[in-house]
C-alpha positions in Angstrom: 89.0 151.4 109.2 85.9 151.2 107.0 87.3 148.5 104.8 87.6 145.9 107.8 83.9 146.3 108.6 82.6 144.1 105.6 85.3 141.7 106.2 84.3 141.1 109.9 80.6 141.0 109.1 81.4 138.4 106.5 83.5 136.1 108.7 80.6 136.4 111.5 77.9 135.5 109.0 80.0 132.6 107.6 80.7 131.3 111.1 77.1 131.7 111.8 75.8 129.7 108.8 78.4 126.9 109.4 77.2 126.6 113.2 73.6 126.8 112.1 74.3 124.0 109.5 76.2 121.8 111.9 73.4 121.9 114.7 70.9 121.2 112.2 72.5 118.4 110.8 73.3 117.1 114.1 69.6 117.4 114.9 68.7 115.5 111.8 71.2 112.8 112.2 69.9 112.4 116.1 66.6 111.9 115.0 67.4 109.3 112.4 69.5 107.4 115.0 66.5 107.9 117.4 64.3 106.2 114.7 66.9 103.2 114.2 66.9 102.9 117.9 70.2 104.4 118.8 70.6 107.1 121.7 71.5 110.5 120.7 73.8 110.7 123.5 75.9 107.7 122.3 76.1 109.1 118.9 77.5 112.6 120.6 80.0 110.7 122.3 81.1 109.3 118.9 80.8 112.6 117.2 83.2 114.1 119.9 85.9 111.2 119.9 
C-alpha cells in the first residue's frame, strides 16, 4: 500500500503541471491573438475543433 502513494502523488503532480502549462500557453496565445486583432473566443473554437 505504501508503494502506491508516491506513484499517485507523482501522477497528480504531472497532471497538474500539464494543466498549468496548457492554461498558461492558452492565455499567452490568446493575448497574442488579441494584439493581432483576433478574438480569443474564435481561437478557442478552433482549439476545440
